[in-house]
N, C-alpha and C positions, 0 to 999 in steps of 0.2 A: 465591581465590576462598572462599566459604564459605557453606553452606546450612543451612535448617532445612525440616521434613519434619513434617507430621501422618497418620498411616496409617489407613486406611478401605477395605481390599480392592483386588481387582486392577483396574487399569484399561484398558479397550477404547480409549480414547483420552485425549489430552493436547491441554488447550487453553493455549496458551503466549503470554506478554504479554512484549513487551522494553520495560521502563520505565526515564523518564529525565525527573524534573519534570514528569509527568503529571498533577498533582493537579486539572486542569480537568477532566476527564472518568471519571478511574479508575476513583472510587466508582460511577459510572452504569455505565462498563463490565462491574465485576465483579459489580455488583448483576444484569445482565444474564446474566450466565453463569453465577451459580447459580441462576437461574431455569429452565436448560435443562431440557427435558422429553426424555429420552434412555430407550430401551431396554437401556441398557447403563451400566455405570460409566465413570464419567471422571475425570479428575486435574486442576489447575488449577497451572502452573507459570509462577510469575513468575520473571524475569531482570532485575535493576536493576543500573544501571550509574553509581550514584555521586549518586541523588535528594538533594538539598538542601531541596527542598520538603517539602510531609505526605502524598507520594505513598507511603512505607513505612508511614506510620501508617493511611491507608486499608486496604493490602494487609493489614494484619495483623490490622485489626478485620473484614475483609471474611472472612479464614482463619476465625476465630472461630467465625461464622454460617454457615459451610461442613460440610454434612452430605455429604463425599467428600474423598479425598484433596488434600493440598495440598502446595504447597514454593514456597521461595522461597531465590531464590540472588543471591547477592549479587557483583559484579565491580568491579574497577577502571574507572575510563572510561576509559583507556586502554588496556585490554583489548578495548573493543566494538569490532564489525567488523559491518557489515548482513551480510553471510555469514557470515563465521567465527560468529557470534554466534546466528545461527541455526540452524548445526549443531549447536552446542551444546544447543540446546534442543533439538534432536532425539535428539541423543545422550543426553540425560539425563532423555527422556520415559519413561517407562513404557509408554503407548498404544502399539498398533498403530499408530495414525493421531495427527498433529501438527496442529493448527488452530491457525494462526495469527492473531492482532488485535495490531494496534497499540494502545496506551495510548489513543486518542483515537475509537478503532473500536466503535459500540455496537451488539451484534447486535439486528434490530429485531423477530425472533420467537424465540418460546421454541423452536421448533424448527430453530432454526438450525443448531447441530451434527448433530442427527439426520438433516437434510437430504444434510451431507454423507458421513457414514458410510453413508448407503443408495446413494449413488450408490459411490463406492467398491465396495462390497461386490457390486452388479451384475457390475462389471467390475474384474479384479484387474490389468489392464494399464494403470489409471489410474495414472500417477505423482502428478500435483498436480491440484487443483480449487482455484476463487475464485469471491467469488460479487459480487455489485452490490454500490455504494454509493450511497446514498440522502442527496441534500444535505440538512444539518441547515437548521431555520428559522433565518430571516433569511439564509443563504448568499448570498453575493454572486451575482446572475444570471448574470454572464458563465461563473462556474465553474460554479452550478450547470446551465446546458447544456452545458457542457464533459463534463461528469458522464452528464448523460443521455442525450448522443449518444453516447461512449462506449460504455455498456453496453447501449444500441439499436442499436451494431452486431452484437453478438453473438444476443442473441434478443428477442423480443418476446414469448413466450409462458411461461408457469412449469415447462418442461419444460427438463431438462437437456441443455446443448449438449455433446457430444463430439469433441474435435479430436485427428485425428494429423494425420501428415506421410504424405503420399499421392506416388506415384511421379510424378517431373517436377514437384514442388514444391522449391524452394532457399532458401538463404538468404535472398534479397530476398525470397520469400512471406511469411517469418517476421518482416518489420519490419510489417505489419497486423495485424488481429486476428488472426491464426493461431497469431503469435510472442506476443502479450500474455499476460503474466501479473502479478497483482499479489497482492504477500504484506501487504499491508492489510490483507486479509481471504482466507485461503487454508486451504489442508487437504494436508497431505502424506503419503504412503504409505510411513511408514516402511524395508519393506523395499526397495521402490526407490530411496528414499532412500540406503540403503548402498552402492546401484550409483553413483547419480548425487546429490552432496552439493552442497548450493550451492557455489559459488565464493566464494573468501575474496576478496572486493570491498568497497570503499565505499559503492558505487551503485549502483543496475538490477540487483541480485543477483537480482532477480525475473526481471526480464527474461529476466536469461541461464538462469535456472533451467527457465522457460519452454520455451525453445528448446531446451534440453539434454536435457530431458526427451523431446520431439519426435523431434529428430535420432536419440536410440539406438534409436526403433522404437516406444517408451512414449504413452499418451495422456494428453489434457489434457482437465479436464471446466468448463465454465462451469456454476454452479448458481443459479439465479433464486431459490430460496426460500432460499438463506445469504445474505439481505440485512444490511448493517451501516447505520446512519447515519453519515456520515464526509464531511466536508467542511472546507478551510479559508478564510477571509477576512482576507485580510491589507491592512496598508494599501496604498496604491496602489504606493509605491515598493519594497515587499518583493517585487511580483512580477518586477521586474527580476532583484533576487537569486534568488528561486525558479526564474526560467527558466533565469538561467544556470547554476545548480547541475543541473537537469535535463538541460539539451541538455550541458554537461562531461561530466555521469556517464554520458549516452549515448554520447560520444564514447571516454569510457577505456573503457566496457565493451563496447562492440559496435562502436567506428569510426565510428559514424554521424554525420554531417552532415545536416542540414535542408535540402532542396533549394530552400525557398525564403529561405536564410540567404546573400544578397547582396543589398545596398542596394537595387536596383531591385526584384527581385522581394520583397524585404522591405516595401517602400512599397506594393507592391501585394497584396501577402498582409495586411497591417495594415488597409486601407482595405476590403477584401472581410470580412474578420473582424469587422471592428466595425461594417461596415453590417448586416451577420446578427444580431450582437448587440444592435443597437438595435432590429432588428425585430423576435426574441423579447421584448426588453424592453418594448415597448410591449404589445407580445399579452397581457401577464400582468396581475397585477390588482393594480398599485403606484398609488400616488398620484401627482398632475403631478410635483410637487416629488420624490419618489422616481424617476419617470422620468427627469426632468433630473440626477439626480445618478449614477445608474445609466448612463445613457448617457455621459453624462461618462467616468465611470471607464472603461467599454467603450473608448473610443479610446484610450486612456491604455494599459490592458491589453496591447491588441494592437499596441501600439509597442512597448512593453516586451518582448512574447513574442518577436518578431523580434528585438530588438537583443539579446535575453538568447541566443535559438538560433545567432544570428553568433557573438557574443564566446564564448558556450560552446564553439562546434564548432571554434572558434580559439584555446583558450586557452593552448596548447602556445607560441603567438606570442604571449603577453601576458608582461608581468612580474609574479613572483610578488605583490608588493603591490597591484597593481591586481587579482588574481585574488580575493585577501585581501579586499580593500573591496566586490568584486559578491559574495562569496559568503554568503549565507544562513547556510549552514552553521559557516562560518569565527566569522561576527559572532555566532551563538547557543553552538558550541562548539567555535571554532577546529578547525573541520572534521570532528568526530566523526559528527554525523548528524545527518538530517532526514527527518522523515517526513512 
C-alpha cells in the first residue's frame, strides 16, 4: 500500500471514494465533491485498487484544484474487498464521519455532505446514514422504476427518517426497508464504526452493516437531501449476470433466498413484474419506438431477474465454471468487485 497526501487543516469529515477503472464518471464525481458547501473542513480520500485507465490522472488533476486536504492511497487489486477496503478507508480517514461514494455516484446538490453531518450531530446514536439514488438521464426505465420504488418506501418528504430496531422486531423484519442500507451513497459515524466495523465480505457488506448497526441497538438514518445521480443501464444479457451476482451475494452474506425463486413462482413473478414495468413505460413520455423497445426489454429483464434469483440462491449446487460464466463480477475482474 502506498499513499500521497496534501495537508490543509483538520477535517471533521472525510469523503471516501473507492476507485477502479472509473474514468466514465470520476471527473464529474470529484467536481461535485469539490463544490460541496459545508460549515466545516472535510478531506477527500481516494483508495484506488489498480486502475489502468485515466482514473488516476483525473484524481490527481482534481486534487491540484482542491482547497482542502486530499489523499490518494493505492492498493493492489488482490487486496480489494468490499467490506475490508471500506474498513481501511474509515481507519485512514481523519474525519469523525466518513461519507462513501462509489466512483459513479455524483452528489446532486452542494449541500450533500452537510445534510449528512447535520443529521448525525442531532443524534449521536446514529451509526450509519444513506441517501437516495436519482436515475441518470437515459436510464433504462425498468431500472428507473426500481430505483424510484425503493427510495419511495423510506420517505416521500425531505425530512430524515431515523430507523431503529424496536422490541418484537427480528431478523425477518430486517429483510425489508428496515434493514436496507446502501454504501453507494452513505455516511458512517467513525466512533460507532470502531465498535461495529464492516464485515470483511466480497458482497452485500452494506446490507450486513445496516443490520449489524440496528442489532447492536444503534440507529440508521435515511437522508433525502443527500441524493446522488446513480444508475446502471446494461446490455440485456448483462442483467442475468447482474442478478445472479446480487442474489448469490445475498445468499452468501445473509443466507437469503428469494421466495419467488422457484420455477412456477418465477414465471408468475416475471409476468407480474413485466406487466407493471410495461404499464410504467407506457405512462412515460417515450416515443412509440422507445415504448416498444423498452417494453420488450422489460419482459427479458424480468425473466432474467427470476432466473438470476433462482440460480444465485442455489449457486453452491452449480459447477464453478457455470458460476464464473454467469457472474458479471468474474467476467469483469475475476470476481473482485462490481457496484
